[in-house]
CHARMM internal coordinates of N, CA and C (Angstrom, degrees):
IC EDIT
DIST 1 N 1 CA 1.4421
DIST 1 CA 1 C 1.5262
ANGL 1 N 1 CA 1 C 111.01
DIST 1 C 2 N 1.3187
ANGL 1 CA 1 C 2 N 116.15
DIHE 1 N 1 CA 1 C 2 N -31.65
DIST 2 N 2 CA 1.4649
ANGL 1 C 2 N 2 CA 119.22
DIHE 1 CA 1 C 2 N 2 CA -179.28
DIST 2 CA 2 C 1.5297
ANGL 2 N 2 CA 2 C 111.46
DIHE 1 C 2 N 2 CA 2 C -61.92
DIST 2 C 3 N 1.3378
ANGL 2 CA 2 C 3 N 116.95
DIHE 2 N 2 CA 2 C 3 N -42.83
DIST 3 N 3 CA 1.4660
ANGL 2 C 3 N 3 CA 119.93
DIHE 2 CA 2 C 3 N 3 CA -179.45
DIST 3 CA 3 C 1.5207
ANGL 3 N 3 CA 3 C 111.26
DIHE 2 C 3 N 3 CA 3 C -70.96
DIST 3 C 4 N 1.3290
ANGL 3 CA 3 C 4 N 117.18
DIHE 3 N 3 CA 3 C 4 N -37.39
DIST 4 N 4 CA 1.4655
ANGL 3 C 4 N 4 CA 119.28
DIHE 3 CA 3 C 4 N 4 CA 175.08
DIST 4 CA 4 C 1.5226
ANGL 4 N 4 CA 4 C 109.78
DIHE 3 C 4 N 4 CA 4 C -61.68
DIST 4 C 5 N 1.3282
ANGL 4 CA 4 C 5 N 116.09
DIHE 4 N 4 CA 4 C 5 N -40.54
DIST 5 N 5 CA 1.4625
ANGL 4 C 5 N 5 CA 120.55
DIHE 4 CA 4 C 5 N 5 CA 179.47
DIST 5 CA 5 C 1.5202
ANGL 5 N 5 CA 5 C 111.38
DIHE 4 C 5 N 5 CA 5 C -62.25
DIST 5 C 6 N 1.3240
ANGL 5 CA 5 C 6 N 116.93
DIHE 5 N 5 CA 5 C 6 N -44.86
DIST 6 N 6 CA 1.4668
ANGL 5 C 6 N 6 CA 120.49
DIHE 5 CA 5 C 6 N 6 CA 179.61
DIST 6 CA 6 C 1.5287
ANGL 6 N 6 CA 6 C 111.26
DIHE 5 C 6 N 6 CA 6 C -62.85
DIST 6 C 7 N 1.3246
ANGL 6 CA 6 C 7 N 116.34
DIHE 6 N 6 CA 6 C 7 N -42.50
DIST 7 N 7 CA 1.4668
ANGL 6 C 7 N 7 CA 119.86
DIHE 6 CA 6 C 7 N 7 CA 179.20
DIST 7 CA 7 C 1.5260
ANGL 7 N 7 CA 7 C 111.02
DIHE 6 C 7 N 7 CA 7 C -68.84
DIST 7 C 8 N 1.3258
ANGL 7 CA 7 C 8 N 116.84
DIHE 7 N 7 CA 7 C 8 N -40.30
DIST 8 N 8 CA 1.4712
ANGL 7 C 8 N 8 CA 120.65
DIHE 7 CA 7 C 8 N 8 CA 178.44
DIST 8 CA 8 C 1.5207
ANGL 8 N 8 CA 8 C 110.64
DIHE 7 C 8 N 8 CA 8 C -62.81
DIST 8 C 9 N 1.3327
ANGL 8 CA 8 C 9 N 117.43
DIHE 8 N 8 CA 8 C 9 N -38.40
DIST 9 N 9 CA 1.4672
ANGL 8 C 9 N 9 CA 121.11
DIHE 8 CA 8 C 9 N 9 CA 177.58
DIST 9 CA 9 C 1.5285
ANGL 9 N 9 CA 9 C 111.48
DIHE 8 C 9 N 9 CA 9 C -60.68
DIST 9 C 10 N 1.3281
ANGL 9 CA 9 C 10 N 116.24
DIHE 9 N 9 CA 9 C 10 N -25.40
DIST 10 N 10 CA 1.4589
ANGL 9 C 10 N 10 CA 120.70
DIHE 9 CA 9 C 10 N 10 CA 178.49
DIST 10 CA 10 C 1.5274
ANGL 10 N 10 CA 10 C 112.28
DIHE 9 C 10 N 10 CA 10 C -93.49
DIST 10 C 11 N 1.3636
ANGL 10 CA 10 C 11 N 116.15
DIHE 10 N 10 CA 10 C 11 N 5.09
DIST 11 N 11 CA 1.4583
ANGL 10 C 11 N 11 CA 120.79
DIHE 10 CA 10 C 11 N 11 CA 174.63
DIST 11 CA 11 C 1.5070
ANGL 11 N 11 CA 11 C 116.13
DIHE 10 C 11 N 11 CA 11 C 92.36
DIST 11 C 12 N 1.3244
ANGL 11 CA 11 C 12 N 118.65
DIHE 11 N 11 CA 11 C 12 N 9.73
DIST 12 N 12 CA 1.4672
ANGL 11 C 12 N 12 CA 121.08
DIHE 11 CA 11 C 12 N 12 CA -178.49
DIST 12 CA 12 C 1.5313
ANGL 12 N 12 CA 12 C 109.81
DIHE 11 C 12 N 12 CA 12 C -70.33
DIST 12 C 13 N 1.3366
ANGL 12 CA 12 C 13 N 118.49
DIHE 12 N 12 CA 12 C 13 N 116.26
DIST 13 N 13 CA 1.4634
ANGL 12 C 13 N 13 CA 121.60
DIHE 12 CA 12 C 13 N 13 CA -174.64
DIST 13 CA 13 C 1.5295
ANGL 13 N 13 CA 13 C 115.00
DIHE 12 C 13 N 13 CA 13 C -61.41
DIST 13 C 14 N 1.3246
ANGL 13 CA 13 C 14 N 118.07
DIHE 13 N 13 CA 13 C 14 N -45.80
DIST 14 N 14 CA 1.4722
ANGL 13 C 14 N 14 CA 119.45
DIHE 13 CA 13 C 14 N 14 CA -177.92
DIST 14 CA 14 C 1.5252
ANGL 14 N 14 CA 14 C 110.49
DIHE 13 C 14 N 14 CA 14 C -66.14
DIST 14 C 15 N 1.3199
ANGL 14 CA 14 C 15 N 117.15
DIHE 14 N 14 CA 14 C 15 N -38.91
DIST 15 N 15 CA 1.4618
ANGL 14 C 15 N 15 CA 120.59
DIHE 14 CA 14 C 15 N 15 CA 177.47
DIST 15 CA 15 C 1.5272
ANGL 15 N 15 CA 15 C 110.42
DIHE 14 C 15 N 15 CA 15 C -64.89
DIST 15 C 16 N 1.3086
ANGL 15 CA 15 C 16 N 116.86
DIHE 15 N 15 CA 15 C 16 N -37.34
DIST 16 N 16 CA 1.4670
ANGL 15 C 16 N 16 CA 120.88
DIHE 15 CA 15 C 16 N 16 CA 177.50
DIST 16 CA 16 C 1.5174
ANGL 16 N 16 CA 16 C 110.43
DIHE 15 C 16 N 16 CA 16 C -60.62
DIST 16 C 17 N 1.3201
ANGL 16 CA 16 C 17 N 115.96
DIHE 16 N 16 CA 16 C 17 N -45.57
DIST 17 N 17 CA 1.4603
ANGL 16 C 17 N 17 CA 120.47
DIHE 16 CA 16 C 17 N 17 CA 178.17
DIST 17 CA 17 C 1.5201
ANGL 17 N 17 CA 17 C 110.68
DIHE 16 C 17 N 17 CA 17 C -63.22
DIST 17 C 18 N 1.3288
ANGL 17 CA 17 C 18 N 116.96
DIHE 17 N 17 CA 17 C 18 N -47.30
DIST 18 N 18 CA 1.4624
ANGL 17 C 18 N 18 CA 120.34
DIHE 17 CA 17 C 18 N 18 CA -178.47
DIST 18 CA 18 C 1.5238
ANGL 18 N 18 CA 18 C 111.80
DIHE 17 C 18 N 18 CA 18 C -62.12
DIST 18 C 19 N 1.3107
ANGL 18 CA 18 C 19 N 117.89
DIHE 18 N 18 CA 18 C 19 N -39.69
DIST 19 N 19 CA 1.4607
ANGL 18 C 19 N 19 CA 121.85
DIHE 18 CA 18 C 19 N 19 CA 178.19
DIST 19 CA 19 C 1.5259
ANGL 19 N 19 CA 19 C 110.50
DIHE 18 C 19 N 19 CA 19 C -63.76
DIST 19 C 20 N 1.3211
ANGL 19 CA 19 C 20 N 116.46
DIHE 19 N 19 CA 19 C 20 N -45.33
DIST 20 N 20 CA 1.4631
ANGL 19 C 20 N 20 CA 120.25
DIHE 19 CA 19 C 20 N 20 CA 179.80
DIST 20 CA 20 C 1.5272
ANGL 20 N 20 CA 20 C 111.44
DIHE 19 C 20 N 20 CA 20 C -62.39
DIST 20 C 21 N 1.3110
ANGL 20 CA 20 C 21 N 116.98
DIHE 20 N 20 CA 20 C 21 N -45.31
DIST 21 N 21 CA 1.4582
ANGL 20 C 21 N 21 CA 120.64
DIHE 20 CA 20 C 21 N 21 CA -179.64
DIST 21 CA 21 C 1.5361
ANGL 21 N 21 CA 21 C 110.21
DIHE 20 C 21 N 21 CA 21 C -64.93
DIST 21 C 22 N 1.3184
ANGL 21 CA 21 C 22 N 116.93
DIHE 21 N 21 CA 21 C 22 N -43.38
DIST 22 N 22 CA 1.4539
ANGL 21 C 22 N 22 CA 120.13
DIHE 21 CA 21 C 22 N 22 CA 177.65
DIST 22 CA 22 C 1.5164
ANGL 22 N 22 CA 22 C 111.25
DIHE 21 C 22 N 22 CA 22 C -58.95
DIST 22 C 23 N 1.3218
ANGL 22 CA 22 C 23 N 116.44
DIHE 22 N 22 CA 22 C 23 N -43.28
DIST 23 N 23 CA 1.4706
ANGL 22 C 23 N 23 CA 121.81
DIHE 22 CA 22 C 23 N 23 CA 177.78
DIST 23 CA 23 C 1.5305
ANGL 23 N 23 CA 23 C 110.71
DIHE 22 C 23 N 23 CA 23 C -60.53
DIST 23 C 24 N 1.3218
ANGL 23 CA 23 C 24 N 115.98
DIHE 23 N 23 CA 23 C 24 N -46.75
DIST 24 N 24 CA 1.4697
ANGL 23 C 24 N 24 CA 120.29
DIHE 23 CA 23 C 24 N 24 CA -178.85
DIST 24 CA 24 C 1.5269
ANGL 24 N 24 CA 24 C 111.91
DIHE 23 C 24 N 24 CA 24 C -66.64
DIST 24 C 25 N 1.3299
ANGL 24 CA 24 C 25 N 117.02
DIHE 24 N 24 CA 24 C 25 N -24.04
DIST 25 N 25 CA 1.4645
ANGL 24 C 25 N 25 CA 120.96
DIHE 24 CA 24 C 25 N 25 CA 177.74
DIST 25 CA 25 C 1.5292
ANGL 25 N 25 CA 25 C 112.12
DIHE 24 C 25 N 25 CA 25 C -87.41
DIST 25 C 26 N 1.3265
ANGL 25 CA 25 C 26 N 116.80
DIHE 25 N 25 CA 25 C 26 N 0.28
DIST 26 N 26 CA 1.4532
ANGL 25 C 26 N 26 CA 120.23
DIHE 25 CA 25 C 26 N 26 CA 175.04
DIST 26 CA 26 C 1.5112
ANGL 26 N 26 CA 26 C 116.63
DIHE 25 C 26 N 26 CA 26 C 98.85
DIST 26 C 27 N 1.3227
ANGL 26 CA 26 C 27 N 117.19
DIHE 26 N 26 CA 26 C 27 N 4.84
DIST 27 N 27 CA 1.4650
ANGL 26 C 27 N 27 CA 119.02
DIHE 26 CA 26 C 27 N 27 CA 176.25
DIST 27 CA 27 C 1.5288
ANGL 27 N 27 CA 27 C 108.61
DIHE 26 C 27 N 27 CA 27 C -71.08
DIST 27 C 28 N 1.3216
ANGL 27 CA 27 C 28 N 117.25
DIHE 27 N 27 CA 27 C 28 N 143.86
DIST 28 N 28 CA 1.4665
ANGL 27 C 28 N 28 CA 119.28
DIHE 27 CA 27 C 28 N 28 CA -178.59
DIST 28 CA 28 C 1.5337
ANGL 28 N 28 CA 28 C 111.77
DIHE 27 C 28 N 28 CA 28 C -67.27
DIST 28 C 29 N 1.3039
ANGL 28 CA 28 C 29 N 115.59
DIHE 28 N 28 CA 28 C 29 N 127.46
DIST 29 N 29 CA 1.4678
ANGL 28 C 29 N 29 CA 123.06
DIHE 28 CA 28 C 29 N 29 CA 176.42
DIST 29 CA 29 C 1.5184
ANGL 29 N 29 CA 29 C 107.25
DIHE 28 C 29 N 29 CA 29 C -141.41
DIST 29 C 30 N 1.3060
ANGL 29 CA 29 C 30 N 115.51
DIHE 29 N 29 CA 29 C 30 N 174.00
DIST 30 N 30 CA 1.4682
ANGL 29 C 30 N 30 CA 120.72
DIHE 29 CA 29 C 30 N 30 CA 176.52
DIST 30 CA 30 C 1.5260
ANGL 30 N 30 CA 30 C 110.94
DIHE 29 C 30 N 30 CA 30 C -102.36
DIST 30 C 31 N 1.3252
ANGL 30 CA 30 C 31 N 117.03
DIHE 30 N 30 CA 30 C 31 N 18.01
DIST 31 N 31 CA 1.4597
ANGL 30 C 31 N 31 CA 120.42
DIHE 30 CA 30 C 31 N 31 CA -178.66
DIST 31 CA 31 C 1.5258
ANGL 31 N 31 CA 31 C 110.92
DIHE 30 C 31 N 31 CA 31 C -70.37
DIST 31 C 32 N 1.3179
ANGL 31 CA 31 C 32 N 114.19
DIHE 31 N 31 CA 31 C 32 N 146.24
DIST 32 N 32 CA 1.4586
ANGL 31 C 32 N 32 CA 121.98
DIHE 31 CA 31 C 32 N 32 CA 176.37
DIST 32 CA 32 C 1.5314
ANGL 32 N 32 CA 32 C 109.11
DIHE 31 C 32 N 32 CA 32 C -102.57
DIST 32 C 33 N 1.3064
ANGL 32 CA 32 C 33 N 115.65
DIHE 32 N 32 CA 32 C 33 N 171.21
DIST 33 N 33 CA 1.4605
ANGL 32 C 33 N 33 CA 120.70
DIHE 32 CA 32 C 33 N 33 CA 179.35
DIST 33 CA 33 C 1.5317
ANGL 33 N 33 CA 33 C 110.02
DIHE 32 C 33 N 33 CA 33 C -55.62
DIST 33 C 34 N 1.3200
ANGL 33 CA 33 C 34 N 115.73
DIHE 33 N 33 CA 33 C 34 N 129.52
DIST 34 N 34 CA 1.4607
ANGL 33 C 34 N 34 CA 121.80
DIHE 33 CA 33 C 34 N 34 CA 178.66
DIST 34 CA 34 C 1.5192
ANGL 34 N 34 CA 34 C 114.20
DIHE 33 C 34 N 34 CA 34 C 91.84
DIST 34 C 35 N 1.3260
ANGL 34 CA 34 C 35 N 117.47
DIHE 34 N 34 CA 34 C 35 N -16.85
DIST 35 N 35 CA 1.4638
ANGL 34 C 35 N 35 CA 120.03
DIHE 34 CA 34 C 35 N 35 CA -177.99
DIST 35 CA 35 C 1.5261
ANGL 35 N 35 CA 35 C 112.44
DIHE 34 C 35 N 35 CA 35 C -64.62
DIST 35 C 36 N 1.3210
ANGL 35 CA 35 C 36 N 117.46
DIHE 35 N 35 CA 35 C 36 N -39.48
DIST 36 N 36 CA 1.4641
ANGL 35 C 36 N 36 CA 120.47
DIHE 35 CA 35 C 36 N 36 CA -178.01
DIST 36 CA 36 C 1.5349
ANGL 36 N 36 CA 36 C 109.91
DIHE 35 C 36 N 36 CA 36 C -60.89
DIST 36 C 37 N 1.3191
ANGL 36 CA 36 C 37 N 116.60
DIHE 36 N 36 CA 36 C 37 N -42.77
DIST 37 N 37 CA 1.4638
ANGL 36 C 37 N 37 CA 120.73
DIHE 36 CA 36 C 37 N 37 CA 179.17
DIST 37 CA 37 C 1.5279
ANGL 37 N 37 CA 37 C 110.30
DIHE 36 C 37 N 37 CA 37 C -61.71
DIST 37 C 38 N 1.3301
ANGL 37 CA 37 C 38 N 116.89
DIHE 37 N 37 CA 37 C 38 N -43.64
DIST 38 N 38 CA 1.4643
ANGL 37 C 38 N 38 CA 120.59
DIHE 37 CA 37 C 38 N 38 CA 179.57
DIST 38 CA 38 C 1.5239
ANGL 38 N 38 CA 38 C 111.00
DIHE 37 C 38 N 38 CA 38 C -62.71
DIST 38 C 39 N 1.3294
ANGL 38 CA 38 C 39 N 116.28
DIHE 38 N 38 CA 38 C 39 N -41.05
DIST 39 N 39 CA 1.4610
ANGL 38 C 39 N 39 CA 120.08
DIHE 38 CA 38 C 39 N 39 CA -179.77
DIST 39 CA 39 C 1.5241
ANGL 39 N 39 CA 39 C 111.58
DIHE 38 C 39 N 39 CA 39 C -66.06
DIST 39 C 40 N 1.3283
ANGL 39 CA 39 C 40 N 116.39
DIHE 39 N 39 CA 39 C 40 N -41.16
DIST 40 N 40 CA 1.4626
ANGL 39 C 40 N 40 CA 119.75
DIHE 39 CA 39 C 40 N 40 CA 178.89
DIST 40 CA 40 C 1.5267
ANGL 40 N 40 CA 40 C 110.00
DIHE 39 C 40 N 40 CA 40 C -67.14
DIST 40 C 41 N 1.3142
ANGL 40 CA 40 C 41 N 116.95
DIHE 40 N 40 CA 40 C 41 N -39.90
DIST 41 N 41 CA 1.4706
ANGL 40 C 41 N 41 CA 120.22
DIHE 40 CA 40 C 41 N 41 CA 177.42
DIST 41 CA 41 C 1.5327
ANGL 41 N 41 CA 41 C 110.22
DIHE 40 C 41 N 41 CA 41 C -62.37
DIST 41 C 42 N 1.3285
ANGL 41 CA 41 C 42 N 117.05
DIHE 41 N 41 CA 41 C 42 N -42.09
DIST 42 N 42 CA 1.4731
ANGL 41 C 42 N 42 CA 121.27
DIHE 41 CA 41 C 42 N 42 CA 177.48
DIST 42 CA 42 C 1.5271
ANGL 42 N 42 CA 42 C 110.01
DIHE 41 C 42 N 42 CA 42 C -60.13
DIST 42 C 43 N 1.3197
ANGL 42 CA 42 C 43 N 116.22
DIHE 42 N 42 CA 42 C 43 N -47.53
DIST 43 N 43 CA 1.4684
ANGL 42 C 43 N 43 CA 120.33
DIHE 42 CA 42 C 43 N 43 CA -179.34
DIST 43 CA 43 C 1.5304
ANGL 43 N 43 CA 43 C 110.76
DIHE 42 C 43 N 43 CA 43 C -61.39
DIST 43 C 44 N 1.3188
ANGL 43 CA 43 C 44 N 116.20
DIHE 43 N 43 CA 43 C 44 N -43.96
DIST 44 N 44 CA 1.4693
ANGL 43 C 44 N 44 CA 120.33
DIHE 43 CA 43 C 44 N 44 CA -179.78
DIST 44 CA 44 C 1.5225
ANGL 44 N 44 CA 44 C 111.11
DIHE 43 C 44 N 44 CA 44 C -62.70
DIST 44 C 45 N 1.3120
ANGL 44 CA 44 C 45 N 116.28
DIHE 44 N 44 CA 44 C 45 N -40.91
DIST 45 N 45 CA 1.4696
ANGL 44 C 45 N 45 CA 119.51
DIHE 44 CA 44 C 45 N 45 CA -178.67
DIST 45 CA 45 C 1.5248
ANGL 45 N 45 CA 45 C 112.67
DIHE 44 C 45 N 45 CA 45 C -70.70
DIST 45 C 46 N 1.3305
ANGL 45 CA 45 C 46 N 116.11
DIHE 45 N 45 CA 45 C 46 N -12.13
DIST 46 N 46 CA 1.4604
ANGL 45 C 46 N 46 CA 121.00
DIHE 45 CA 45 C 46 N 46 CA 177.89
DIST 46 CA 46 C 1.5275
ANGL 46 N 46 CA 46 C 112.15
DIHE 45 C 46 N 46 CA 46 C -111.37
DIST 46 C 47 N 1.3339
ANGL 46 CA 46 C 47 N 115.73
DIHE 46 N 46 CA 46 C 47 N 20.31
DIST 47 N 47 CA 1.4530
ANGL 46 C 47 N 47 CA 120.52
DIHE 46 CA 46 C 47 N 47 CA 168.87
DIST 47 CA 47 C 1.5181
ANGL 47 N 47 CA 47 C 117.87
DIHE 46 C 47 N 47 CA 47 C 86.03
DIST 47 C 48 N 1.3198
ANGL 47 CA 47 C 48 N 118.90
DIHE 47 N 47 CA 47 C 48 N 16.31
DIST 48 N 48 CA 1.4690
ANGL 47 C 48 N 48 CA 120.04
DIHE 47 CA 47 C 48 N 48 CA 176.53
DIST 48 CA 48 C 1.5371
ANGL 48 N 48 CA 48 C 106.95
DIHE 47 C 48 N 48 CA 48 C -78.95
DIST 48 C 49 N 1.3355
ANGL 48 CA 48 C 49 N 117.27
DIHE 48 N 48 CA 48 C 49 N 111.64
DIST 49 N 49 CA 1.4684
ANGL 48 C 49 N 49 CA 120.48
DIHE 48 CA 48 C 49 N 49 CA -173.01
DIST 49 CA 49 C 1.5341
ANGL 49 N 49 CA 49 C 114.21
DIHE 48 C 49 N 49 CA 49 C -57.13
DIST 49 C 50 N 1.3248
ANGL 49 CA 49 C 50 N 117.13
DIHE 49 N 49 CA 49 C 50 N -40.65
DIST 50 N 50 CA 1.4734
ANGL 49 C 50 N 50 CA 119.59
DIHE 49 CA 49 C 50 N 50 CA -179.83
DIST 50 CA 50 C 1.5264
ANGL 50 N 50 CA 50 C 110.55
DIHE 49 C 50 N 50 CA 50 C -63.30
DIST 50 C 51 N 1.3079
ANGL 50 CA 50 C 51 N 116.44
DIHE 50 N 50 CA 50 C 51 N -39.49
DIST 51 N 51 CA 1.4629
ANGL 50 C 51 N 51 CA 120.62
DIHE 50 CA 50 C 51 N 51 CA 179.27
DIST 51 CA 51 C 1.5296
ANGL 51 N 51 CA 51 C 110.84
DIHE 50 C 51 N 51 CA 51 C -68.15
DIST 51 C 52 N 1.3217
ANGL 51 CA 51 C 52 N 116.25
DIHE 51 N 51 CA 51 C 52 N -39.01
DIST 52 N 52 CA 1.4656
ANGL 51 C 52 N 52 CA 119.63
DIHE 51 CA 51 C 52 N 52 CA 177.32
DIST 52 CA 52 C 1.5255
ANGL 52 N 52 CA 52 C 110.43
DIHE 51 C 52 N 52 CA 52 C -60.14
DIST 52 C 53 N 1.3291
ANGL 52 CA 52 C 53 N 117.06
DIHE 52 N 52 CA 52 C 53 N -41.24
DIST 53 N 53 CA 1.4662
ANGL 52 C 53 N 53 CA 121.34
DIHE 52 CA 52 C 53 N 53 CA 179.39
DIST 53 CA 53 C 1.5233
ANGL 53 N 53 CA 53 C 111.14
DIHE 52 C 53 N 53 CA 53 C -65.42
DIST 53 C 54 N 1.3153
ANGL 53 CA 53 C 54 N 116.75
DIHE 53 N 53 CA 53 C 54 N -42.17
DIST 54 N 54 CA 1.4653
ANGL 53 C 54 N 54 CA 120.27
DIHE 53 CA 53 C 54 N 54 CA 178.11
DIST 54 CA 54 C 1.5232
ANGL 54 N 54 CA 54 C 109.76
DIHE 53 C 54 N 54 CA 54 C -61.03
DIST 54 C 55 N 1.3222
ANGL 54 CA 54 C 55 N 117.28
DIHE 54 N 54 CA 54 C 55 N -45.03
DIST 55 N 55 CA 1.4649
ANGL 54 C 55 N 55 CA 120.07
DIHE 54 CA 54 C 55 N 55 CA -179.66
DIST 55 CA 55 C 1.5281
ANGL 55 N 55 CA 55 C 111.30
DIHE 54 C 55 N 55 CA 55 C -63.36
DIST 55 C 56 N 1.3276
ANGL 55 CA 55 C 56 N 117.50
DIHE 55 N 55 CA 55 C 56 N -38.35
DIST 56 N 56 CA 1.4706
ANGL 55 C 56 N 56 CA 119.84
DIHE 55 CA 55 C 56 N 56 CA 177.23
DIST 56 CA 56 C 1.5237
ANGL 56 N 56 CA 56 C 110.29
DIHE 55 C 56 N 56 CA 56 C -60.57
DIST 56 C 57 N 1.3327
ANGL 56 CA 56 C 57 N 116.07
DIHE 56 N 56 CA 56 C 57 N -44.93
DIST 57 N 57 CA 1.4711
ANGL 56 C 57 N 57 CA 119.60
DIHE 56 CA 56 C 57 N 57 CA -178.69
DIST 57 CA 57 C 1.5185
ANGL 57 N 57 CA 57 C 111.52
DIHE 56 C 57 N 57 CA 57 C -66.78
DIST 57 C 58 N 1.3170
ANGL 57 CA 57 C 58 N 117.40
DIHE 57 N 57 CA 57 C 58 N -42.20
DIST 58 N 58 CA 1.4612
ANGL 57 C 58 N 58 CA 121.10
DIHE 57 CA 57 C 58 N 58 CA -179.53
DIST 58 CA 58 C 1.5292
ANGL 58 N 58 CA 58 C 109.85
DIHE 57 C 58 N 58 CA 58 C -64.76
DIST 58 C 59 N 1.3169
ANGL 58 CA 58 C 59 N 116.14
DIHE 58 N 58 CA 58 C 59 N -45.90
DIST 59 N 59 CA 1.4701
ANGL 58 C 59 N 59 CA 120.17
DIHE 58 CA 58 C 59 N 59 CA -178.02
DIST 59 CA 59 C 1.5185
ANGL 59 N 59 CA 59 C 112.15
DIHE 58 C 59 N 59 CA 59 C -67.95
DIST 59 C 60 N 1.3338
ANGL 59 CA 59 C 60 N 117.10
DIHE 59 N 59 CA 59 C 60 N -32.93
DIST 60 N 60 CA 1.4622
ANGL 59 C 60 N 60 CA 118.93
DIHE 59 CA 59 C 60 N 60 CA 179.67
DIST 60 CA 60 C 1.5214
ANGL 60 N 60 CA 60 C 111.19
DIHE 59 C 60 N 60 CA 60 C -67.32
DIST 60 C 61 N 1.3267
ANGL 60 CA 60 C 61 N 116.63
DIHE 60 N 60 CA 60 C 61 N -19.76
DIST 61 N 61 CA 1.4609
ANGL 60 C 61 N 61 CA 121.44
DIHE 60 CA 60 C 61 N 61 CA 177.87
DIST 61 CA 61 C 1.5359
ANGL 61 N 61 CA 61 C 111.32
DIHE 60 C 61 N 61 CA 61 C -95.69
DIST 61 C 62 N 1.3271
ANGL 61 CA 61 C 62 N 116.21
DIHE 61 N 61 CA 61 C 62 N 7.69
DIST 62 N 62 CA 1.4587
ANGL 61 C 62 N 62 CA 121.31
DIHE 61 CA 61 C 62 N 62 CA 176.53
DIST 62 CA 62 C 1.5186
ANGL 62 N 62 CA 62 C 114.17
DIHE 61 C 62 N 62 CA 62 C 75.40
DIST 62 C 63 N 1.3157
ANGL 62 CA 62 C 63 N 117.51
DIHE 62 N 62 CA 62 C 63 N 25.33
DIST 63 N 63 CA 1.4587
ANGL 62 C 63 N 63 CA 119.72
DIHE 62 CA 62 C 63 N 63 CA -177.82
DIST 63 CA 63 C 1.5225
ANGL 63 N 63 CA 63 C 113.31
DIHE 62 C 63 N 63 CA 63 C -109.35
DIST 63 C 64 N 1.3009
ANGL 63 CA 63 C 64 N 117.32
DIHE 63 N 63 CA 63 C 64 N 27.40
DIST 64 N 64 CA 1.4583
ANGL 63 C 64 N 64 CA 120.36
DIHE 63 CA 63 C 64 N 64 CA 174.85
DIST 64 CA 64 C 1.5117
ANGL 64 N 64 CA 64 C 108.03
DIHE 63 C 64 N 64 CA 64 C -92.42
DIST 64 C 65 N 1.3089
ANGL 64 CA 64 C 65 N 115.23
DIHE 64 N 64 CA 64 C 65 N 142.32
DIST 65 N 65 CA 1.4721
ANGL 64 C 65 N 65 CA 118.21
DIHE 64 CA 64 C 65 N 65 CA -179.21
DIST 65 CA 65 C 1.5100
ANGL 65 N 65 CA 65 C 111.82
DIHE 64 C 65 N 65 CA 65 C -104.42
DIST 65 C 66 N 1.3131
ANGL 65 CA 65 C 66 N 117.35
DIHE 65 N 65 CA 65 C 66 N 17.12
DIST 66 N 66 CA 1.4663
ANGL 65 C 66 N 66 CA 120.15
DIHE 65 CA 65 C 66 N 66 CA 178.27
DIST 66 CA 66 C 1.5118
ANGL 66 N 66 CA 66 C 109.78
DIHE 65 C 66 N 66 CA 66 C -97.41
END
COOR INIT
IC SEED 1 N 1 CA 1 C
IC BUILD
């Protein structure tokens, strides 16, 4: 998670997605409330297919804040 965090801090989309998913699965991270959603949104907006799918599912349930 530490390396994903470092890469995500530099804007790497796949690392952002991996960090968010790891956090949501219970791996220790320094993410705060709402950070995982922001990271997944960043990844989706930069073409990470898994992140795009997650955003579609979240938004279809009315849980998008945009």
